[in-house]
C-alpha positions in Angstrom: 0.1 -0.3 0.0 2.0 3.3 -1.5 3.0 5.3 1.7 1.6 3.1 4.4 5.3 2.5 5.5 6.1 6.4 5.9 3.1 7.5 6.9 3.4 5.0 10.0 6.4 6.6 10.9 6.1 10.1 9.8 2.9 9.5 13.0 4.7 7.6 15.5 1.9 5.1 14.7 1.4 1.8 16.9 -0.9 -0.6 15.8 -1.6 -3.2 12.9 -2.7 -2.5 9.5 -4.5 -5.0 6.9 -6.0 -4.5 3.9 -7.7 -7.7 1.5 -8.2 -6.8 -1.8 -9.3 -8.6 -5.3 -8.0 -11.4 -3.3 -4.3 -10.0 -1.9 -3.4 -9.0 1.6 -1.3 -6.0 2.7 -0.5 -6.8 6.5 1.9 -4.7 8.4 2.3 -4.3 12.4 4.3 -1.1 13.8 5.6 -0.2 17.5 5.3 -1.9 20.7 2.7 -4.0 22.4 4.7 -3.2 25.6 6.8 0.0 25.5 8.5 -0.9 28.6 9.8 -4.5 27.4 10.1 -3.3 24.1 7.8 -5.9 23.2 6.6 -5.1 19.2 3.7 -5.4 18.0 2.8 -8.6 15.5 0.3 -8.8 12.7 -1.5 -11.3 14.5 -1.4 -9.0 18.4 -4.6 -8.7 20.0 -5.7 -5.3 20.3 -8.9 -3.6 22.0 -12.0 -2.8 19.9 -13.9 -0.8 22.2 -16.8 0.3 20.5 -16.2 -2.0 17.6 -17.8 -4.8 20.2 -21.0 -3.4 19.4 -21.3 -5.1 15.9 -20.8 -8.1 17.6 -23.0 -7.7 20.6 -25.9 -6.6 18.0 -25.4 -9.7 16.0 -25.5 -11.8 19.7 -28.5 -10.1 20.1 -29.5 -11.3 16.4 -28.5 -14.8 17.1 -30.5 -14.9 20.0 -33.8 -13.3 18.1 -33.0 -16.5 15.2 -33.0 -18.8 17.9 -36.5 -17.4 19.2 -34.9 -16.4 22.4 -36.1 -13.1 22.7 -37.5 -11.0 19.5 -36.6 -7.2 18.6 -39.9 -5.9 19.6 -38.9 -7.6 23.1 -39.6 -4.6 25.7 -36.2 -3.7 27.9 -38.7 -4.4 31.3 -39.9 -7.3 30.7 -36.2 -8.5 31.4 -35.3 -5.5 33.8 -37.9 -6.1 36.4 -37.3 -3.6 38.8 -34.2 -2.6 37.9 -32.9 0.3 35.8 -36.3 2.4 36.3 -35.9 5.4 34.2 -35.8 3.5 31.7 -38.7 3.4 29.9 -41.3 0.5 29.5 -41.5 0.8 26.1 -37.9 0.6 25.1 -37.9 -2.1 23.1 -33.8 -4.1 21.8 -34.8 -2.8 18.1 -34.6 0.5 19.7 -31.6 -0.3 21.8 -29.3 -1.8 18.7 -30.7 1.4 16.6 -29.6 4.0 19.4 -33.2 5.5 19.3 -33.6 4.6 22.4 -33.7 7.9 24.0 -32.2 6.1 27.7 -29.6 8.2 29.9 -26.0 7.2 29.0 -23.8 6.6 31.3 -20.7 7.4 29.3 -22.5 10.3 26.9 -20.1 11.4 23.4 -22.4 14.0 23.9 -20.2 16.1 26.2 -16.7 17.6 25.2 -14.0 16.2 27.3 -10.5 14.7 26.5 -11.0 10.9 25.8 -8.2 10.4 28.4 -10.3 11.7 31.3 -11.5 9.1 34.1 -15.3 9.6 33.7 -16.4 6.0 35.8 -18.7 6.4 39.0 -16.9 3.0 40.6 -14.0 1.9 40.6 -12.9 0.4 37.1 -12.0 -3.1 38.8 -15.7 -3.0 40.4 -16.9 -3.5 36.5 -15.7 -7.1 36.0 -19.7 -8.9 35.3 -22.8 -7.3 32.9 -24.6 -7.5 36.5 -22.1 -4.8 38.3 -22.7 -2.5 35.8 -26.5 -2.2 37.0 -24.6 0.7 39.5 -23.3 2.9 36.8 -26.8 2.6 34.4 -29.2 3.8 36.9 -30.0 7.0 37.5 -30.0 9.1 34.0 -32.7 10.1 33.2 -34.3 9.6 29.4 -33.2 12.3 26.6 -36.2 11.5 24.5 -38.9 9.4 23.6 -38.5 6.1 22.5 -37.8 6.0 18.5 -37.8 9.7 18.4 -34.0 10.9 17.0 -30.8 8.8 16.7 -28.8 9.4 19.8 -25.8 7.4 19.8 -25.7 5.4 23.3 -23.3 3.3 25.1 -25.6 2.4 28.2 -28.0 1.0 25.7 -25.6 -1.9 24.4 -24.7 -3.1 28.0 -28.4 -3.4 28.7 -28.8 -5.5 25.6 -25.7 -7.1 27.0 -28.3 -7.9 30.6 -31.3 -8.6 28.6 -29.1 -11.3 27.0 -27.4 -12.6 29.4 -30.6 -12.7 30.9 -32.9 -14.6 28.3 -30.2 -17.0 27.6 -29.1 -17.9 31.3 -25.2 -17.8 30.6 -22.2 -14.6 30.7 -22.3 -12.5 27.6 -18.5 -12.8 27.3 -20.0 -16.8 26.4 -22.8 -15.2 24.6 -20.5 -13.8 22.0 -17.6 -16.5 21.9 -20.7 -19.1 20.6 -22.8 -17.3 18.6 -20.1 -15.1 16.8 -17.2 -15.8 17.3 -17.4 -19.2 16.9 -19.1 -19.7 13.5 -16.7 -16.7 12.5 -13.7 -18.7 13.1 -12.0 -16.0 15.3 -10.3 -18.2 17.6 -7.9 -14.9 18.9 -11.2 -12.7 20.0 -12.4 -12.8 23.9 -13.1 -10.3 26.0 -9.6 -10.2 28.7 -9.1 -8.5 31.7 -6.6 -5.6 31.7 -5.4 -6.4 34.5 -4.3 -9.5 33.1 -1.8 -8.8 30.6 -1.0 -11.6 28.3 1.1 -12.7 26.0 0.4 -11.6 22.4 -2.3 -8.5 24.0 -1.1 -5.0 23.3 -1.1 -2.5 26.3 -3.2 0.9 25.5 -1.2 3.9 26.1 -2.7 6.7 27.0 1.2 8.5 27.9 4.6 8.1 26.8 4.9 5.4 29.3 1.2 5.2 31.3 -1.6 2.4 30.4 -5.2 2.9 29.9 -5.9 0.7 33.4 -7.3 2.7 35.4 -9.8 4.5 32.7 -11.4 1.3 31.8 -13.8 -1.3 33.1 -11.4 -3.9 33.9 -14.1 -6.3 31.8 -15.7 -5.2 29.0 -19.6 -5.9 28.3 -21.7 -5.2 25.3 -20.8 -1.6 24.2 -16.6 -2.5 24.6 -14.1 -4.4 25.7 -13.1 -7.3 23.7 -10.0 -8.1 22.1 -9.1 -9.4 18.8 -6.9 -9.4 15.7 -6.7 -8.3 12.5 -7.0 -11.6 10.7 -9.8 -12.2 12.8 -12.1 -8.7 12.1 -11.3 -10.1 8.4 -13.0 -13.4 9.4 -15.2 -11.8 11.0 -17.0 -9.8 7.6 -16.2 -12.7 5.7 -18.4 -14.8 8.0 -21.1 -11.9 8.3 -21.5 -11.7 4.4 -21.6 -15.4 3.7 -24.8 -16.5 6.6 -22.2 -18.1 8.7 -22.9 -15.8 12.0 -26.7 -15.5 10.8 -28.9 -15.6 8.2 -28.2 -13.9 5.4 -32.1 -12.2 5.6 -30.9 -11.3 9.6 -27.3 -9.7 7.5 -29.4 -7.6 5.8 -32.1 -6.5 8.5 -29.2 -5.2 10.4 -27.0 -3.6 8.2 -29.8 -1.3 6.3 -30.1 2.0 7.6 -32.2 3.1 10.2 -31.0 6.6 11.4 -29.2 9.3 9.1 -26.2 10.6 11.1 -25.3 14.1 9.8 -22.5 14.8 12.3 -20.8 12.1 11.0 -22.0 12.0 7.5 -22.9 8.3 7.9 -26.4 6.6 8.2 -26.7 3.6 11.6 -28.5 0.3 11.0 -28.6 -2.1 13.7 -25.4 -2.2 15.3 -23.3 -1.2 12.2 -22.4 2.3 10.7 -23.3 2.5 7.0 -21.0 4.6 5.2 -22.1 4.5 1.0 -22.3 0.9 0.2 -19.6 0.4 2.8 -20.1 -1.2 6.4 -18.3 -0.2 9.5 -17.2 -1.0 12.6 -15.2 1.7 15.1 -13.9 2.2 18.4 -12.5 5.1 20.1 -11.4 5.1 23.9 -8.7 5.6 26.4 -5.3 4.1 24.6 -8.0 2.7 22.0 -8.5 3.6 18.4 -10.4 1.1 15.7 -11.6 1.5 12.5 -12.3 -1.7 10.0 -14.8 -1.5 6.8 -16.4 -3.8 4.0 -16.9 -2.9 1.0 -17.6 -5.4 -2.0 -14.6 -6.9 -2.2 -12.6 -5.2 0.0 -11.9 -5.1 3.4 -9.8 -3.1 5.5 -8.9 -2.7 9.3 -6.9 -0.4 11.2 -6.0 -1.4 15.4 -3.8 1.0 17.4 -3.0 0.8 20.8 -3.4 4.4 21.2 -6.4 7.1 21.7 -6.0 8.5 17.8 -2.9 6.6 16.5 -5.7 5.0 14.4 -7.2 8.0 12.5 -4.2 9.2 10.2 -3.6 6.1 8.3 -7.1 4.9 8.5 -7.9 7.7 6.2 -5.0 7.1 3.6 -6.2 3.9 4.0 -10.1 5.3 2.2 -8.1 7.2 -0.2 -6.1 4.4 -1.6 -9.3 2.1 -1.8 -11.8 4.6 -3.1 
């Protein structure tokens, strides 16, 4: 890919780039997975995906819907019981998937603040299971009636994980593994604890040496926190568009536009950003930046273990693959 190595050197990029197009693969790794020990990133290094997780959450819910465990018209209240009383009775699974639920957000992205702020109201080590998130999901008044408009909502995707757990009777991470990762052949994708660093996993950096371990939940859930590789992300797109995760009719339902989002210059479906004919997932958080795009016969992915590292290379690849 023309200019990618030079741009990576110019910007100090740390991460992995992979482009698959026309039967050919370009893959490169740059920078360090562990700066203190000078462990280099490789094309097989696992990186956090932040909100890229939402696509896997959406497909987990869709797979449960295919099995008749819940429906897009299932109300959140029917499974929440007395929990999260500020979520309205009319909010459905479909509203949550489409970011049209109107519920208040524990991590409101409409608030202008540095991505490296410490925003969680509880110690991060206390968020180790989806049920633990009830403490941070509660107490946020709704913004508008369900269905009225689009408003990106992290809380909505944690609620989806909670609903999935309560209907299926299994931990959310296990559901994602069984219903998405296994059929897709994503053998290196999993929710990992940030306080248990493992070989082959990139630490996220918010400074020259400082990691993001105090910024994010110790174990992710429906809105973010899964780790994956460039190869697994490519396998994800291949499996999705060949009907191996959910039937093609369900895939088309998930990737059909539900909202125009002028502020982003895109549309949104159910768990996926839509940019013209392209389908996109991306994540942005303290020590994490990620974008992957599938369009026609081309799929490309940029993973980085810094907050903004992915964006210059993603813009360049978008130009080269347009």
